[in-house]
Each structure stands twice: as C-alpha cells, then as structure tokens.
C-alpha positions as CSV (number, residue, x, y, z in Angstrom):
1,X,105.8,78.5,113.1
2,X,106.8,79.7,116.5
3,X,104.0,79.4,119.2
4,X,102.9,82.5,120.9
5,X,104.2,82.6,124.5
6,X,101.3,82.6,127.0
7,X,102.6,85.7,128.7
8,X,102.6,87.6,125.4
9,X,99.1,86.5,124.4
10,X,96.6,88.5,126.4
11,X,93.1,88.4,124.8
12,X,91.4,90.0,127.8
13,X,93.5,93.1,127.9
14,X,91.2,96.0,128.5
15,X,88.5,93.8,130.1
16,X,87.7,94.5,133.8
17,X,86.6,91.6,136.0
18,X,85.0,92.0,139.4
19,X,85.0,88.8,141.5
20,X,82.9,88.1,144.6
21,X,83.9,84.4,144.5
22,X,85.6,82.7,147.4
23,X,87.3,79.4,148.1
24,X,88.9,77.7,145.1
25,X,86.9,77.6,141.8
26,X,86.4,81.4,141.5
27,X,89.9,82.5,142.6
28,X,91.4,79.8,140.3
29,X,89.3,81.2,137.4
30,X,90.3,84.7,138.3
31,X,94.0,83.7,138.3
32,X,93.6,82.4,134.7
33,X,91.7,85.6,133.6
34,X,94.4,87.8,135.1
35,X,97.0,85.8,133.2
36,X,95.0,86.4,130.0
37,X,95.4,90.2,130.5
38,X,92.2,91.1,132.4
39,X,92.2,93.8,135.1
40,X,91.0,91.8,138.1
41,X,89.5,93.2,141.3
42,X,88.1,91.0,144.1
43,X,85.8,92.1,147.0
44,X,86.1,89.9,150.1
45,X,84.0,90.0,153.2
46,X,85.6,91.2,156.5
47,X,86.3,87.6,157.5
48,X,88.4,87.2,154.3
49,X,88.5,84.2,152.0
50,X,88.5,80.8,153.7
51,X,91.4,79.8,151.5
52,X,93.6,82.1,153.6
53,X,93.0,79.7,156.4
54,X,93.2,76.4,154.4
55,X,96.4,77.3,152.7
56,X,98.0,80.8,152.8
57,X,100.5,79.7,150.1
58,X,97.6,78.7,147.7
59,X,95.8,82.0,148.5
60,X,98.9,84.0,147.7
61,X,99.4,82.3,144.3
62,X,95.8,82.5,143.4
63,X,95.7,86.3,144.1
64,X,99.0,87.4,142.6
65,X,98.5,90.5,140.6
66,X,94.9,90.9,141.7
67,X,93.6,93.8,143.7
68,X,91.7,92.7,146.8
69,X,89.4,95.0,148.8
70,X,87.2,94.4,151.8
71,X,83.5,95.0,151.5
72,X,80.7,93.9,153.8
73,X,77.9,93.6,151.3
74,X,75.3,93.5,154.1
75,X,76.1,97.1,154.9
76,X,75.3,100.3,153.0
77,X,79.0,101.1,152.7
78,X,79.7,97.7,151.2
79,X,76.9,98.0,148.8
80,X,78.1,101.5,147.7
81,X,81.5,100.1,147.0
82,X,80.0,97.2,145.0
83,X,77.8,99.5,142.9
84,X,80.7,101.8,142.2
85,X,82.8,98.9,140.9
86,X,80.0,97.3,139.0
87,X,79.5,100.5,137.0
88,X,83.0,100.0,135.5
89,X,83.0,96.2,135.3
90,X,82.7,94.1,132.1
91,X,82.2,90.7,133.8
92,X,81.1,89.9,137.3
93,X,82.3,86.5,138.7
94,X,80.4,85.1,141.6
95,X,80.1,81.9,143.6
96,X,77.1,82.6,145.9
97,X,74.1,80.5,146.0
98,X,71.1,82.2,144.2
99,X,69.2,82.7,147.5
100,X,72.2,84.7,148.9
101,X,72.0,87.0,145.9
102,X,68.4,87.5,146.4
103,X,68.9,88.5,150.0
104,X,71.6,91.0,149.0
105,X,69.4,92.4,146.3
106,X,72.0,91.8,143.6
107,X,70.3,88.9,141.6
108,X,70.7,88.9,137.9
109,X,67.4,90.6,137.1
110,X,68.4,93.6,139.3
111,X,71.9,93.7,137.9
112,X,70.8,93.5,134.3
113,X,68.3,96.3,134.7
114,X,70.8,98.6,136.3
115,X,73.9,97.6,134.2
116,X,72.6,96.3,130.9
117,X,76.1,95.8,129.4
118,X,77.4,93.9,132.4
119,X,77.8,90.1,132.1
120,X,77.9,87.7,135.0
121,X,79.5,84.3,135.3
122,X,77.8,82.5,138.2
123,X,79.6,79.5,139.7
124,X,77.1,77.2,141.5
125,X,77.3,73.8,142.9
126,X,74.5,72.2,140.8
127,X,72.6,73.6,137.8
128,X,69.2,75.1,137.7
129,X,66.7,74.4,140.5
130,X,69.4,72.5,142.4
131,X,71.8,75.6,142.6
132,X,70.9,76.2,146.2
133,X,71.7,72.6,147.4
134,X,74.8,72.4,149.6
135,X,77.8,70.6,148.3
136,X,81.6,70.6,147.8
137,X,84.1,69.0,145.4
138,X,83.9,65.6,147.1
139,X,80.1,65.4,146.9
140,X,80.1,66.4,143.2
141,X,82.7,63.8,142.4
142,X,80.8,61.1,144.4
143,X,77.6,62.0,142.5
144,X,79.5,61.4,139.2
145,X,80.9,58.0,140.4
146,X,84.4,59.4,140.6
147,X,85.0,58.2,144.2
148,X,85.2,54.4,143.8
149,X,86.8,53.6,147.2
150,X,87.3,55.1,150.6
151,X,90.4,57.2,149.7
152,X,90.0,60.9,148.9
153,X,90.6,61.9,145.3
154,X,94.1,63.0,144.5
155,X,93.1,66.6,143.8
156,X,90.0,68.9,143.7
157,X,88.9,67.8,140.3
158,X,85.4,69.4,140.2
159,X,86.7,72.7,141.6
160,X,89.6,73.0,139.2
161,X,87.4,71.8,136.3
162,X,84.8,74.3,137.3
163,X,87.4,77.1,137.3
164,X,88.3,76.2,133.7
165,X,84.7,76.3,132.7
166,X,84.3,79.6,134.4
167,X,87.2,81.2,132.6
168,X,85.8,79.8,129.4
169,X,82.4,81.3,130.2
170,X,84.1,84.7,130.7
171,X,85.7,84.4,127.3
172,X,82.3,83.5,125.8
173,X,80.7,86.6,127.4
174,X,83.4,88.9,126.1
175,X,83.2,87.4,122.6
176,X,79.4,87.8,122.6
177,X,79.9,91.5,123.6
178,X,82.5,92.1,121.0
179,X,80.4,90.6,118.3
180,X,77.1,92.4,119.2
181,X,78.2,95.9,118.4
182,X,77.7,98.8,120.7
183,X,75.8,99.1,122.9
184,X,75.5,95.3,123.7
185,X,73.5,93.3,126.1
186,X,75.3,91.5,128.9
187,X,74.6,87.8,129.5
188,X,74.5,85.6,132.6
189,X,76.2,82.3,132.3
190,X,75.8,79.6,135.0
191,X,78.7,77.3,135.6
192,X,77.9,74.2,137.8
193,X,80.7,72.3,139.6
194,X,78.5,69.2,139.3
195,X,78.6,69.7,135.5
196,X,82.4,69.9,135.7
197,X,82.5,66.6,137.5
198,X,80.1,65.0,135.0
199,X,82.4,66.1,132.2
200,X,85.4,64.6,133.9
201,X,83.4,61.4,134.4
202,X,82.6,60.9,130.7
203,X,85.6,58.5,130.1
204,X,84.4,56.4,133.0
205,X,80.8,56.4,131.7
206,X,82.2,55.3,128.3
207,X,84.0,52.4,130.0
208,X,87.5,53.7,129.1
209,X,88.7,54.0,132.7
210,X,86.8,51.1,134.3
211,X,88.8,48.0,135.1
212,X,87.8,46.3,131.9
213,X,88.7,49.4,129.8
214,X,92.0,49.8,128.0
215,X,93.0,52.8,130.1
216,X,91.4,51.4,133.3
217,X,93.6,48.4,133.8
218,X,92.9,45.9,131.1
219,X,95.8,46.9,128.8
220,X,99.3,45.8,130.1
221,X,100.9,48.9,128.5
222,X,98.8,51.4,130.4
223,X,99.5,50.7,134.1
224,X,101.3,51.8,137.2
225,X,104.0,49.3,138.1
226,X,106.6,48.9,140.8
227,X,110.2,49.2,139.9
228,X,113.4,48.4,141.8
229,X,113.4,51.7,143.7
230,X,110.0,53.2,143.2
231,X,107.1,53.2,140.8
232,X,106.6,53.8,137.1
233,X,103.6,55.0,135.2
234,X,103.6,53.4,131.8
235,X,101.5,54.7,129.0
236,X,102.5,52.5,126.0
237,X,99.1,52.4,124.5
238,X,99.7,52.9,120.8
239,X,101.0,49.8,118.9
240,X,104.5,51.1,118.3
241,X,104.9,52.1,122.0
242,X,103.5,48.8,123.1
243,X,105.8,46.9,120.8
244,X,108.8,48.8,122.2
245,X,107.7,48.0,125.8
246,X,107.2,44.3,125.0
247,X,110.5,44.1,123.3
248,X,112.3,45.6,126.3
249,X,110.5,43.0,128.5
250,X,111.4,40.1,126.3
251,X,107.9,39.5,125.1
252,X,107.8,38.5,121.4
253,X,104.2,39.1,120.5
254,X,102.7,42.5,121.1
255,X,99.3,42.4,119.4
256,X,96.1,43.5,121.1
257,X,95.3,40.0,122.4
258,X,98.8,39.7,124.0
259,X,98.5,43.1,125.6
260,X,95.1,42.3,127.1
261,X,96.4,39.1,128.6
262,X,97.0,39.0,132.4
263,X,100.2,37.0,131.8
264,X,101.6,39.8,129.8
265,X,101.0,42.3,132.6
266,X,102.7,39.9,134.9
267,X,105.8,39.5,132.7
268,X,106.1,43.3,132.3
269,X,105.7,43.7,136.1
270,X,108.6,41.2,136.7
271,X,110.8,42.9,134.2
272,X,110.2,46.4,135.7
273,X,111.0,45.1,139.2
274,X,114.6,44.5,137.9
275,X,114.9,48.1,136.7
276,X,115.8,51.2,138.7
277,X,114.2,54.5,138.0
278,X,117.4,55.7,136.3
279,X,117.4,52.6,134.1
280,X,113.8,53.2,133.1
281,X,114.3,56.9,132.4
282,X,117.1,56.0,130.1
283,X,115.0,53.2,128.5
284,X,112.3,55.8,127.8
285,X,114.8,58.0,126.0
286,X,116.5,55.2,124.1
287,X,113.4,53.2,123.0
288,X,110.8,56.1,122.8
289,X,108.5,54.6,125.4
290,X,106.1,56.9,127.3
291,X,106.7,56.4,130.9
292,X,107.4,58.4,134.1
293,X,109.1,57.1,137.2
294,X,108.1,58.1,140.7
295,X,109.6,57.8,144.1
C-alpha cells in the first residue's frame, strides 16, 4: 500500500476558516488547516500580529498561502468587515479572552443566534472559569510541572500542543456538521493551552520521565551521552536494541537489571567517549541501534 502524500490529502477542501487569533497557537493551527485544504482568511488589528515583531521569518511561514486583512474590530468599519466574512465562514478560530469577546459584542451566544451554522474554536489559556486569567506558554508548562529547573524549555510546548488541539477541534466541528445533515447547528469548542500542557505532562505524572523512570534517566540505553566530538542521543530501550548497544560497548549481560545499574551507564559513557559522531552514525546503521549524534 502506498501512503497518501499529505499535499494530496486535503480533507478540508471547500471549508472556509476565518481566524482572529494572534501570536502562535492560532496561526500555527491555521497553517495546518490551510495545508489540509481549507480556504483561510485572517483579520488582524491595525497594529498587526505580535509575531511579526518577535520573528518575521516565523510569521511569514505561518501565514504562507493565507489571506490577511486588517480590521479594527472596535470600529463600525471593522465590525462590518467581520460580519461580512462571518456570513460565509464555516469555522471561526479565535484566541481572545472571553471578556474581550463580550466587549466586542461577538461572544458565542450572539454569534450563534446570528449565524446558527457557524462553528467556533476558541483558544484560551485555561479552561472554563479561568479562561480570563493571564498566562503564556511558560506559565502553563510551569503549572504542569514541566519546568524543573531555571532553564527555559527548549520550545513552546503548550502553544504548539494547543495548535494541534485547535486544528483537531476544527476537524471535529466539520465532521459534526457533515454528519448532522442540512441545515446543521454550529458548535463552540474551547481549547485550553493549560490542557495541552497537562496532556504533555502525563508521561511525567506517570513517572516515565522522572529520574527514576526508564525514559527519565534510570535506563542506561535511554540517555544523552558525550562522544568524542559531540553528543549522542541513545534510545536503545527495547531488549534487542539494548543488547546491541551493550554488545558494542563490551557489556556481556543486557537484562533489565544490568541496564538499570549505574555501572552500566558508566561503561556505556566511557565507550561512547572513544567514538566520533561518524563512528556512531555508522554503528547505528551496522548494528540497528536507535541513536542520533549532535554537535
């Protein structure tokens, strides 16, 4: 069976998305929706999207193939443009706090009365009654115990996880509409970035990624080690991978007890320090060991 190429698989073709969402989660979701074939329009305030200032390159990639118009929703002209576009929109994507919607007179109750077939995916920071509380990716990760030290996380996990949840919610809304017959009732789906962080934190809650967990530091075959000219991420977790790693390092036993022993981790570390990145890349190919070398 030949897999369908993503570019050829466009389940949202014919669906119109209107986005009022700024910063990262909304635009990242919109980028995915556009790639799934949706016709995407975004209305930005006169000041633009803050991402234009954070990273023009990121903004350009996020909005490739997306029509962007300026609309000041605090003015009659901006409201007129919004209502014109809403009348021909299938799903509205937003990232305002609920109180801002109320001030603009476009909360869900008003929208649903005027456009009963319209669906909304509302990206918020925290769910329910906490949706108006201020926050950002870092605070949601901290709340989910995903900031263990003083270093910033390697990427914006909650924002990007939230964007995946938002694009999934759009698919849910579209599927509900297609299954309801015509005319159908639109739905409002709330996506909370704190929920995205909580989902990402589940492996840590289960103990998997804590220091005593197999993928948190306890297993010698699942570590980041130094090598002769860089680093190597080793993921030899399954028994056959672990056995191949141990054999390469000259370790005879490779049962679970051996792999959880600090002495085994030390012996593997000593072996890897004698290997260059090129050596290890070849070892991975020759012995079928999952590893990735890094500068």
